[in-house]
N, C-alpha and C positions, 0 to 999 in steps of 0.2 A: 504494500500500500504506499502511496506517495505521502510525504510529510504533510502537504497541504490538505489532503483528504483527512488525515488523522487529526490535524488542527481543527478542521470544520466539525469533526465528530466530537471533539472535546468541548467546543463551544455549545454544540447542540445538546450534549449530555448534561452539561452544567445548567443550561436553560431548562431542560426537562426536569432535572433534580429539584431545582428551585420551584418551578411551577407545581410539581406534584407535592412538594412539602407544604405548599399553601392550599392544597386541595382544589386547584384550578384545573379545568379542562382546557384543551387548546382553544376552543371557541371563547371561553371566558377570558383567557389572556389576550386573544385577538381583539376582543371588544375593549378591554381595558387599555390596550396599546394603540387602538384605532388603526388596526391593519388587518389584512386578510388572514383567514385561518390557513390558507395554503402557504403563506409566508412562514408562519409558526411551524407548520409541519416540515417544510423544506429546511429550515434552520435546525430544528431538532434532529433531523435525520441526516444532516451533513450534506445536503443536496445543493444548498445555496450558501455562498459566502455573504454573511450579513454585513451591510454597510455600518459605519460607525453610528449613523443616525438611527438605524434599526436597533442596534444594540442598546443605544441610550434610551430609546423609547420602550424597549422591552424591560430593561433594568428599572426604569422609572415606574412602569406599570407594576412590576413585582416588588418595588421598594427595596431593591438590592443593588443599587447602582455600583457600589465598589466591587462587589464579588464578581458579577458578570463582566463588568468593564475591565477588571484586572485580567481575567482570562483572555479576553479579546486583545488587550494591549500586549500581553506576553506573546501571543501568536503573531501579531503584527511585527513586533520587534524581531522575533525569530525569522520571519519571512524577509525582513530587511537585511539581516545578517547574512542569510543565504544568498540573497541577491547581490550583495557586495562581494561574496566569495566566488561568484561565477564569472 
């Protein structure tokens, strides 16, 4: 598996973990974040790379800005390091 795919899965797994810990369904989170349920599904399953705006909206809707944002920032930093080494 490529590193980028693994990173997307990490973000999605963290999102799912936080959402479930709050007893929310994907549709509930989609409504709270004012986005489509397909976006939630794709991010959680590592099918889409969420934009920074998407991550911030999801984190705000979940009330966990620092936790989800931290994972996303770590991934972006790793991607930048890899890009510099190629």
